MARLUM-451609 format. One record per residue: residue in one letter; x, y, z of N, C-alpha, C, O in turn. Coordinates in pm, whole numbers, plus 50000, padded with zeros to 5 digits. Atoms other than C-alpha are relative to their C-alpha. Layout:
N
AXYZXYZXYZXYZ
...
***
This chain:
358
X501185002850081529735306746920499174989150067499714978950112
X500855009649930526755288347062499794987649915499584988449794
X500235012850067526375251946976498614995150034498254994250151
X501365004749975522835239246931499934984949986500604978949902
X500195014550001521755203747000498524997149979497675005050017
X501385004250019518615185146901499594991450121500254981650155
X500435006449876516675173947209498544996149991497695004049950
X501405004749991513535152947249499435004150135500035001450240
X500684996249876511095167547504498494998649980497994998849867
X501464999950004507405164747594499515014249981499985023450049
X500574986850017505375194247466498805002050092498554993750180
X501104996849909502325210447630498824990649989497974990350079
X501105009850014499965183347499500514985850017499914976349968
X499485013149960502135154847627500444991549882500304979249885
X499455007350114503665145447291501485003249988501935014050029
X498574998050014507345141147210500315008349874499775005549767
X499564991750111508955168046988501495002450010502095001550117
X498584996550001512475177146880500135015150018499495022949947
X499744985849974513695210547020501495002849977502344994250002
X498604995750006516885229746944500405005050138499735013550196
X499594996749864518795232647270501445005149998502324998749940
X498664994449992521805254947340500824992350101500334989450211
X499105007249911524755236747496500205007750129500345019950126
X499764994449867525225243247868498775007350057498835012550168
X501184993449945521735257547906499114989650066498844979250007
X500845009549929519565240548163498684997949927498135007349869
X501295003250059516465223248035498905005850088498865003250209
X501114994249924513355242548140498794990849991498444986449882
X501155008950004510365221548236498835006549928498585018549943
X501194995250067507275224748018498794996250083498844986450157
X501195003249920503775225448171499494986149967499314982649851
X500435013750019502625189748225498934996650101498495005250178
X500915004949898500245168948427500734999350131501955000750136
X499425000449865500825165648801501104989850009502154992650066
X499005010549987502715132748768501285003749929502365000449977
X498794996150072505105147448508500755010750076501985010750076
X499334989949920505805177448730500804993850111501904998450142
X499295006649891506785154149011501284993849948502304993950017
X498805005950056509235136648779501055010849978502245008650004
X499054989350027510805169848680500645005150126501765010250122
X499494995049872511275178649047500804989750075501324992750182
X499285010449929512915145649140501475003250006501965010449919
X498584996949985516545146849262500814995849880501865001749855
X499225005050112517695127648953499975009749883500885009449799
X500174991850120516475154248708500225014850024500505022149929
X499854985849973516725187948881501425004549968502394998750017
X498714994250027519545208948740500844992649898502004996249879
X499215007350098520655183848473500055007749871499215016349845
X499814993250128521895195348134499194993049892498694981949909
X500775005650110520195189947802500584986949952499834977849917
X499365011950054522725163847696499784987850087500004976650040
X500175011449910521905142047999498554995450009498264985750080
X501405003849993518125140447942499764987149923500264985549811
X500355012350068516765106047856498935002849896498165012349909
X500974997950107514675102347541498594997050049497675005050029
X501335003849953511755083947702499965000950153500754994550222
X500224999249856510575093548049498584995450024497645003450018
X501345005649984507645070448117499455003750137500195004450234
X500634996649873505145080048388499814987650087499534988950206
X500185012149921504915043548496501254991249997501694986350101
X498845008550011507885024148363500775003749874500175005049768
X499214995950113510745033748135500024989249894500194977449926
X500005009850109510585017147792501434996149966502185004249910
X498685005450032513714996047759499824986149945498754980149960
X500055013250062514494963747581499624989450104500184988950214
X500425010949913512734933947735498765002950083498234993950147
X501194996649921509824952847896498744998049916498784998549793
X501295001850067506154946747813499395013649968499495023050047
X500634987550041504274973747623498744996549922498624985549867
X501245002650073500824977047468500035007449867500425019149861
X499984994650136500464983047093498634998149935497784991249991
X501275002350071497594984946839499774985349964498644981449935
X500135014250030498294947946774500034991350126500154979150117
X499995007449875498224938247142501295001750077502105010550046
X498804999349917500904932047402501234995049924501144986049841
X498765004550061504504928647297501195003350089501055009650193
X498754997749926508094929747417500875009849923501155007849805
X499154989950063510244960347345501334993849958502014987450037
X498755004950054513184951347121501045010949983502245008549999
X499064989250025514694985147046499285013450009498085014349985
X500524986449995514195022547096500875008749911502095009049927
X499254991650095515195046746817499565014550021498615018949956
X500434986449965515005082246960499925009449881498965017149869
X499974990450109515955100746642498854998449902498545007649827
X501155002450087513015084946457498694999050078497624996750020
X501195001149914510615084446753499314986549981498094985649974
X500485013550031510265046946694500334990350113501424990850171
X499775011249908509885017146929499754987149923498704985449863
X500125012950067510494982446788499514989750100500084988350209
X500665009349908508274955846944499844986349935499564985249816
X500215013750047508094917946912498644995250047498374994750167
X501355004849971504534904746891499784986949927499784986449804
X500235013250061503884867646833501084996649896500784992549784
X498845003250084507394862946687500145009149879500945006249789
X499884990350109506894892646451500575013050055500125017950158
X499374987549959509094923746478499345011449926499325011649803
X500754989050060507134955846420500485013250057500745014350177
X499654986549955508094992746435498725007950023497815007949940
X501144991449969505615016346605500505014050034501595015650089
X499714986649950505595053846655499735000450150498904992950201
X500134999149854505905063947019498555002650042498104997450144
X501374996649965502365077847019499044988249986497924988850036
X500885011550022500955043746915500054989950114499154981650127
X499845009949893502195024347219499745006450135499755018650149
X500374994749868501345027547586500494990950111500584978750096
X499665007349877502485017447934498814998950093498934993350202
X501205000149917498945021548069498854993449924498774994249802
X501185006350057495735002048012498775006750059498585006750181
X501224993449955492435021048030498884989550007498514983749905
X501025010249977489774998148180498695006850040498695016350118
X501334994949961486035005048203499394990550102499264978550077
X500605008049893484434992848526498505002950006498095014550014
X501444998949992480694986248535499594995550140499654983650171
X500375002949862479514988348898498514996950008497685004949964
X501405003849981476294970048981499804997350149500434988450206
X500245001549857474964973549335498585004650034498195015850003
X501364997149956471424972149477499135005149885498355014549901
X500834996550115469874974449132500485012049921499965014449812
X499484988350070471845005749034501264996349922501954986749956
X498835002650084474545007048767500705013149970500065023249941
X499214988350039477345031648704501294995249934501724983949954
X498795003550074480435032248486501115010050031500855021950047
X498844991249984483935046148542501194994049925501284981949907
X498815004550071487205044248354501245003650081501405015050125
X498784998049921490545039948534501174994649920501104983849862
X498785004250070494015037848381500964993450099501294999150203
X499085007549915496325011548533501334997949928501344995749807
X498715003650060500075006448474499954985949944499264977249999
X500075012650072500664977448239500434988150086500014976950061
X499525010949915502414957148512499084997350118499424989350206
X500955001949889499364959048746499494985650005499444978649904
X500535013449980497934927048891498515000650036497975011450060
X501405000649958494404915448973499875005150143498885011650176
X500034995349861495224922249339500045015250004499335021450084
X499934985450006496154958249252498655006049963498215015950022
X501304994950044492864963349071498964998350110498185007550138
X500975002749893490844947149351500175009850115499195015050168
X499744990649891492524968949615499535014049964498955021050047
X500374986550044491945000449409498485001850002497995012150048
X501454998950004488234993649357499414998850141498495006350175
X500535001849864487614981349715500225012450086499445015050177
X499714988149920489185013349852498945010949983498905020450062
X501044989950023486225033149711498814998350094498035007750112
X501195002549918483705017149946500125006850135501165006350200
X500034993749868482695036750255499954989650111500504991650219
X500105010849902481865004350437501244991349991501444984649889
X498765007950005485194987450526499754985049991500684977549960
X500305014250009483424953650534499764995549856499744983549828
X500255003550139482754955250159501284998649921502215006549938
X498885001850092485204942149902499434997649860498264993949846
X500475000750137484974941249523500154985949943501194979449960
X499935012150081484144910549316500115004449855499285012149806
X499744995850136485534914448965499684988749903500054977249926
X500355009950101484164896548658500465004849863500175016149822
X499504996750134485854896148316499644988749906500054977249926
X500475009850099484274878348020499254988550067499424976850031
X500845009849934481864860548252500684991750106500044983150167
X499255007749900484584846848483500465009250112500965020250088
X499554991949886485324859548834501515000150009502164989749997
X498564998349984488834873148880500344999750148500075009350220
X499585000849861490164861149214501275008350018502155008049933
X498794992149976492754884949368501254991349992501364981250061
X498785007850021496164872449254501075009249943500845021249926
X498904992550061499494883449107500024998649849501015002249785
X500095000750146498324876148751499935014149944499185022449994
X499944986750059499104906248531498965001849890498334992149846
X501024996850098496854923748278500194992549869499234987749810
X499765006850127498534908347974499704985150009499214979149914
X500275014349983498264873048114498504997249994498094986649946
X501455001849997494504877748160499325004449871498125002249853
X500574995450125494014892947816499215012850012498365015749928
X500674987149981492824926547951500705010349913501895012849931
X499424990650094493374952347676499355013750016498465015650100
X500584986649994492604989147616498494999249976498044993449878
X501444999650016488894994847666499274987850051498044987050039
X500685011749943488204961347832499025004250108499245014050180
X501014997149899485114960948052500024989450109500044977450080
X500035009049885485104945848401498775003150084498545014650122
X501184998549916481914940048596500414999650146501214991250186
X499654999049858482144949848964498754998250086497755005150066
X501085001849903479884937049241500614999750139501644993450161
X499484999449863480384944249609499544987850078498404983250063
X500385010949912480424915949858500495003050141501455010550161
X499654997949859480604915150236501134990550038500984978350031
X498895008349957483964903050358499784994850142499065001050220
X500155005849866484204880950665501155004550088502325004150049
X498994995249906486024894650968500624988550077499914979650124
X499275010349927488684873051131500925006650103501095018850103
X499064994949901491124876551420501034989350034500834977450010
X498985009149946494284861351564500415005450136500605017450152
X499584996349865495254861451934501394994650025501654982850004
X498595003849987498964861052019500324992450128501324985150133
X499595004849868498874850152383499054989450057497874989050026
X500775010349930497734820852595499615004350142498774998050206
X500194996049860497784839952925499935015250009500595022349933
X500084985649976496824874653054500395002950145499944996250238
X499494996149868498594891553348499765014950018499515022049920
X500184985749972498244925653518501325006550041502205000050098
X498854992449950500844952753578500945005149893502135007049920
X499134994850108502164965453241500175015050017499205022250042
X499694985849980503884999553263500305006849867500605000349767
X499764992050121504325027853010500935011650035500935016550148
X499084989049977506965054852970500225008049874499965002949765
X499824991250117507835084052738501094995349903501084999249786
X498905004650086510965066552602499764986149942500654980249882
X500285013550048509225033952515498724999849916497905009049922
X501235002450073506565020852279499754985050001500604977350046
X500335014150009504834987552222499794996349854498865001349790
X500115003550140505364971651884500304985349975501104979150045
X499765013750042505244937751716499944999549848499065005649787
X500015001850145506094928151356499364986649967499404977350047
X500695012350039504164901751165500054998149850500285007549774
X500055003450142503944884050831498924989349981499034978650041
X501075009850020500764866050711500334990349887501124993549798
X499785010050104500714834550497499155002549878499414996849772
X500884996750112497944848750275499805015249993500085022450089
X500374986050012496894882650141498835002950093497834995750091
X501074996149908494774899950406499825015149995500615022149933
X500214985749980493334934150486499855002450150498874998150211
X500004997649855494154945650840499065011550032499205022449978
X501014989949967491234964650994500195006250138499655017050165
X499814994549867492364969751355500784990750090501274980350046
X499245007949903494024956451668499264999750134498385007950160
X500505000649863493164945952021501025006250095502225003850084
X499154993449900494544966552310499494996250140498294996950166
X500385003049863494564955652675499605012950073500235023350054
X500444988549923492694979252908500745001250133501464992050172
X499394998149868493864993753244499504989450099498404984150084
X500405010149901493794970153542499445006150128499154998850223
X500594993349884492494996353791498955010049955499055015649845
X501064990450031489405018253798500585014249995501635016950053
X499634985950015489645055653710501175002249907501615013649889
X498864998650089492495048553465499544999249854498594992149821
X500255000350145492485055053089501324998349927502315005049957
X498845002150085494975042252835499755007149868498795004149798
X500234992050120495355066852548501285001749919502394999649969
X498874998150090497585074152251499624996449858498494998749816
X500255004050138497885060851896500604986249974501544981950041
X499425012450049498505027851722500115001449848499185006149783
X499724998250143500025026951373500314986649934500914977749994
X499615011450084500295000951098501115004849909500925013949829
X498784995150065503785004450954500594989349909500664977649947
X499325009350090505474988450655501404997150053502115006350094
X498665003649957508604969250750500094996950148499074995350216
X499745004549863510184960951083500595010950087500965008350202
X499424988849925511444995451191498965010850021498255014549927
X500964989549967509355021751367500735012650042501715012250116
X499434987249960510155058551399501115004949912501945012849956
X498944995850091512375062851093499805014349950500715020349894
X500294986450046510675096151018499415000349860499055011049812
X500575000850135509405084150678498514997450011498094986150038
X501455001349987505655090750681499404990449899498324984949921
X500515009250102505255069750366499924985750052499184977549997
X500025013649946505915038750577498804997750091498484986250122
X501185001449913502855045750797498764998749912498375008249845
X501165002650086499845029950625498705004250065497755007749995
X501254996449930497215037350893500315003750144501274998750204
X499884995849861496825054151232498615000350064497655005050004
X501274999949926494075049551492500255006050138501305004150198
X499924994049867493405068751813499554990050105498534983350088
X500305009549893493415048252133499475007550121500085017250167
X500514995149873491245056152434499264988350066498074986150042
X500515012349940490705024852642499875002050151500835005750218
X500254998249857489125026252988499934986550072499824975950010
X500095012049916489015001453273498634993549984497625000349972
X501255007550004486384974253252500074988550098501074981450106
X500055010849901485334950253524499594986849937499674976350002
X500455012250067484034925253267501184992849935501974998849862
X498895007950053486424897253176500035000349849501105000649788
X500075000350147485204897152816500465013049935500665013449814
X499614987050054486224933652775501415004150042501775015850033
X498624996949964489814931452898500815004049877501725012249885
X499404996150128490854933452532498955008249925497845003449901
X500954991350069489204962752352500495003049858501695004449833
X499674998250141489064968351977500335014749968499645023950012
X499634987050054490824997851813500104998249848500954990849800
X500125002550143489925000451443500575011649918500465023249957
X499514989950094491585018651153498825005449918497744999549916
X501064994050079489575041350925499524991049888498344991249853
X500365009750103489625014650653501034988750002502164990850046
X499055011250002491234980250608501165003049906500995009149801
X498794997850079494794980950474500494986649944500634976950018
X499565012350065495964954850223501434996550041502345004850032
X498695005449964498894933650345500194987149921499404977849936
X499785011550086500334908650098500654988550078501304990650180
X499415011849939501384873350186501525001350006502165005549910
X498555000449976504914870650331500645013850014501855014750036
X499454986849972505334908350359500125002050151499334996450228
X499824997049858506614921250695499455013950030499875023849970
X500594987549954504534948350864500115000650152500404990550216
X499914998449854504494962251219498795007750052498255016649985
X501024992649926501854973851466500705006550118501284999750202
X499234992449902503265001251688499085009450078498375017650019
X500884992149915501495017351984500815009350090501705004850163
X499464990149906502535049452161498905003150100497965010450068
X501094999249902500455047952480500475006150132501655005250168
X499734994849866500255065252815498794997350088497664996550039
X501065003249904498225058053128499735012250088500645017650150
X500374988549918496335086053302498904996150097498114987050071
X500995002849897494205086453616499025011650011499435023250020
X501034989849989490915105153638500105007450133499835019450140
X499844994249867491545111254009501414997050048501654986450106
X498605002649963495315114954072500184995850145501104988250176
X499885003649859494745111954446499654985650027499924980450136
X500415013949980493375077054394501034990249947500734978449929
X498975008850053496655063354263500224988150093500384989750214
X499835012049920497035027654378501204992049957501674993449843
X498855008450030499885002954392499644990149889498574984049891
X500245009550108500184982054077499215005749885498734998249800
X500744994050109498515007253848500694998049866501885001049853
X499465002550132499034997853485498924993949914497744996849933
X501005006850083497344976553223500254985150004501264980450058
X499785014350018496884939953152501014998149888501275007349810
X499115003250111499364923052921499994984949977499584977350064
X500045014050038499784889952745501314992950026502374999250035
X498825008349974502184861352810499854986849924498764983249881
X499955012950067503194828152652499605001149853498774993649803
X500214998550144503194840252293500944991449920501984987149971
X499185008250089504614820651999500385007749875499755017749840
X499554993550124506494830151684499064997049883498955005149791
X500945003750106503934812151464498664996250061498604987750150
X501345002449945500184812351532499014998849885499025006849792
X501055002050100497294799251326498815009050033498175007350136
X501144991249981494664826551287498764994649932498814984249866
X501245004050064491074824151171500115002149849500945009849802
X499994998650145490334820750799501174993149935501544996449822
X498885007750054493244796550751501195008949963501835006949860
X498854991150018495854824250783500994997550113500644998550230
X498955002049901499144816650959500825012750014501285018349914
X499234988049973500924845851124501364996350058501464988350151
X498665001049943504674847151184500315013250069500255023850006
X499734987849923505584872051458501505001750022502224992050046
X498594996749988508954889651482500165012350088499215019950107
X499774987949921510554916151705499915012549913500285012249796
X500074987150068509894952351606501065009250059501205010150181
X498944991049954512744977451625499535014549993498765018149905
X500314985849999512445014351712501265008249982502275005750047
X498824991750024514825040951579500165010750108501275015350133
X499954989449899513915066251852499644995050140500075000750240
X500445005349873512325045252126500264985050008500514978549906
X499835014349977512685010652277498644993550020497804998850094
X501265007049981509834985852251500064990750120501064983750141
X500095009049886508734967552563499354986849961499644976350018
X500705012050048506494943052378500924991549914501744996849839
X499245009050086508034912452217499104988449956497904988649981
X500785011350051506944879752059499334992450113498214987650096
X500465008849893506464862252393499095006950102498305000250168
X500844993149902504824889252607499835014749962500625020149884
X500174985850022503434924552604498615003849953497634997249987
X501264994350047500724944652431499654994849860500304985849806
X500535003450133498784942152100499714985049992500344977949914
X500285014449996497264908052176499264994749878499374982849848
X500815004950111494954906351873500155008749876500395020749886
X500044993150128494924915751504498684996349932498314984549930
X501275002350068491634919551313500205002349851500875011849811
X499714999550143491544913650939498914993349918498054986249970
X500865006850097489644902750629500904992649902502044996649878
X499245007350103490784877250372499425003449864499914998449762
***
């Protein structure tokens, strides 16, 4: 005889309902938004039984005791979850209140009023409740086609400087309006080396990489690459901005940006280091470790003109800590490769400059 169980599931309009579920029968996913489909396909949920399904599956953060949640009475701290009654108990200003699940939210819908060159437009974006001012600033700034532009945010007449302050701390609630004005960011750079030498070589089993950590939040826009030291030579390949200190792990999610390198010989001293820019600046938080990794090869336009000492320039006398422009201190570390060996290190090699905005 079949045993039926009562199971809470999201229905087709994204609301929680009780369903009768036969024991041992796999839970079938119901049509949902894209984000919910991804959750259903995750390794933790595929093939699980009805009895193992959690009551609340939040799209941003699971509601458990001690987490922040938004209610009709403002922000509060979850005290208890009662699945059989579809109730969440929340503490707000020392008062314990029961809310239906549909009354509370893990997301805050914010209206942004964009003002630029006399024009005005409005858009609404939903942010996870644990988002920070830095998260909002990065999200809005990413919309600009000009990588030199960054967003200035104003809330209740006060400018919100990018920080780790969360939405609840700032008093941003459902339907809050934030004024957005674009401003031109200032470009800065840091140079790793005190000396430049000629004769750097390249090979198929090697790459050039350096890891770094800034003292302040920055947006990395590109890097400097040394050019060839002989005429008719071109240095080509790619340079990547990678999260962490390991390159070549095979996880594409760790690669934040990629730029194509094509650097030719130049007889001018001022052009020995040439700029290679990413499609848009990438946000790098203070004290985070990131890596710049270049897969490069040297080719000659006229193979018969190969000369002794063909290669590129490279830097020497580098330090582990260097003061960059804009009052940003960079700490440099070795970069490891899972598939290749890096020739560049803290003290010598390639990638002499990093370009960034604060």
